Structure formats: C-alpha cells, structure tokens
ZAMARVEX-276900 format. One record per residue (C-alpha): residue in one letter; x, y, z. Coordinates in steps of 0.2 Angstrom, whole numbers, plus 5000, padded with zeros to 4 digits. Layout:
// residues N
{resn=A	X=X	Y=Y	Z=Z}
...
//
This chain:
// residues 67
{resn=M	X=5017	Y=5081	Z=5081}
{resn=T	X=5010	Y=5064	Z=5084}
{resn=D	X=5018	Y=5049	Z=5075}
{resn=K	X=5002	Y=5040	Z=5069}
{resn=K	X=5005	Y=5024	Z=5059}
{resn=N	X=4994	Y=5016	Z=5047}
{resn=W	X=5001	Y=4999	Z=5049}
{resn=H	X=5004	Y=4985	Z=5062}
{resn=L	X=5014	Y=4969	Z=5061}
{resn=Q	X=5007	Y=4953	Z=5055}
{resn=P	X=5003	Y=4941	Z=5069}
{resn=G	X=5018	Y=4931	Z=5074}
{resn=V	X=5031	Y=4944	Z=5067}
{resn=A	X=5043	Y=4949	Z=5081}
{resn=M	X=5053	Y=4965	Z=5078}
{resn=S	X=5058	Y=4980	Z=5088}
{resn=P	X=5048	Y=4995	Z=5087}
{resn=E	X=5063	Y=5005	Z=5080}
{resn=A	X=5066	Y=4991	Z=5067}
{resn=A	X=5048	Y=4991	Z=5062}
{resn=N	X=5047	Y=5009	Z=5059}
{resn=E	X=5062	Y=5009	Z=5048}
{resn=V	X=5056	Y=4994	Z=5038}
{resn=A	X=5039	Y=5002	Z=5036}
{resn=K	X=5048	Y=5017	Z=5029}
{resn=I	X=5055	Y=5006	Z=5015}
{resn=A	X=5038	Y=4997	Z=5013}
{resn=C	X=5029	Y=5014	Z=5010}
{resn=A	X=5042	Y=5019	Z=4998}
{resn=L	X=5039	Y=5002	Z=4989}
{resn=K	X=5021	Y=5005	Z=4989}
{resn=S	X=5024	Y=5023	Z=4980}
{resn=L	X=5036	Y=5014	Z=4967}
{resn=S	X=5022	Y=5001	Z=4965}
{resn=A	X=5009	Y=5016	Z=4961}
{resn=Y	X=5022	Y=5023	Z=4949}
{resn=T	X=5026	Y=5007	Z=4939}
{resn=T	X=5007	Y=5005	Z=4938}
{resn=F	X=5006	Y=5022	Z=4930}
{resn=A	X=5021	Y=5019	Z=4919}
{resn=L	X=5014	Y=5002	Z=4913}
{resn=E	X=4998	Y=5010	Z=4907}
{resn=R	X=5009	Y=5021	Z=4897}
{resn=E	X=5019	Y=5006	Z=4891}
{resn=D	X=5036	Y=5014	Z=4896}
{resn=C	X=5039	Y=5003	Z=4911}
{resn=P	X=5050	Y=4987	Z=4909}
{resn=E	X=5040	Y=4972	Z=4914}
{resn=D	X=5055	Y=4965	Z=4925}
{resn=L	X=5053	Y=4981	Z=4936}
{resn=Q	X=5034	Y=4977	Z=4938}
{resn=Q	X=5040	Y=4960	Z=4944}
{resn=I	X=5053	Y=4966	Z=4956}
{resn=V	X=5040	Y=4978	Z=4964}
{resn=D	X=5026	Y=4965	Z=4965}
{resn=E	X=5038	Y=4953	Z=4974}
{resn=G	X=5043	Y=4967	Z=4986}
{resn=L	X=5025	Y=4971	Z=4990}
{resn=E	X=5021	Y=4952	Z=4993}
{resn=A	X=5036	Y=4952	Z=5005}
{resn=M	X=5030	Y=4967	Z=5014}
{resn=A	X=5012	Y=4959	Z=5016}
{resn=R	X=5020	Y=4945	Z=5025}
{resn=V	X=5027	Y=4958	Z=5038}
{resn=F	X=5014	Y=4971	Z=5039}
{resn=V	X=4995	Y=4974	Z=5039}
{resn=W	X=4991	Y=4990	Z=5030}
//
C-alpha cells in the first residue's frame, strides 16, 4: 500500500517527515471536526465557542500545510 499524501508543508516550514506526518493526522482530524461542527451549526445544536475553536485550529493548520 502506498502512503500517498494530499498535503505539503507551506514554504518556510521546517519539520521532520515523521513529525509532519503526525501533525497532518491531527490536521485531518480537525478538518473532520470542522465538517461536523458545520453540520451541527446548521441544526443549531453546536455551541458557538466550539466553532470558534475549530476555526482557530484550521487557521493554524493552514499556516503549516498546503492542502
């Protein structure tokens, strides 16, 4: 099985390949959480502070990775 990644580091970000792979796993989980919170917000049962936390995490990941 090949380990095909759908991301690369932003220019100027230095990180070992092992660390980048682990951080990418966290970033993918955060993107999944973002999709969930968007769905929950549409149903109006998601706390607004959760959406803010997710948005801040996504912004942080965008500074590290290009998706």
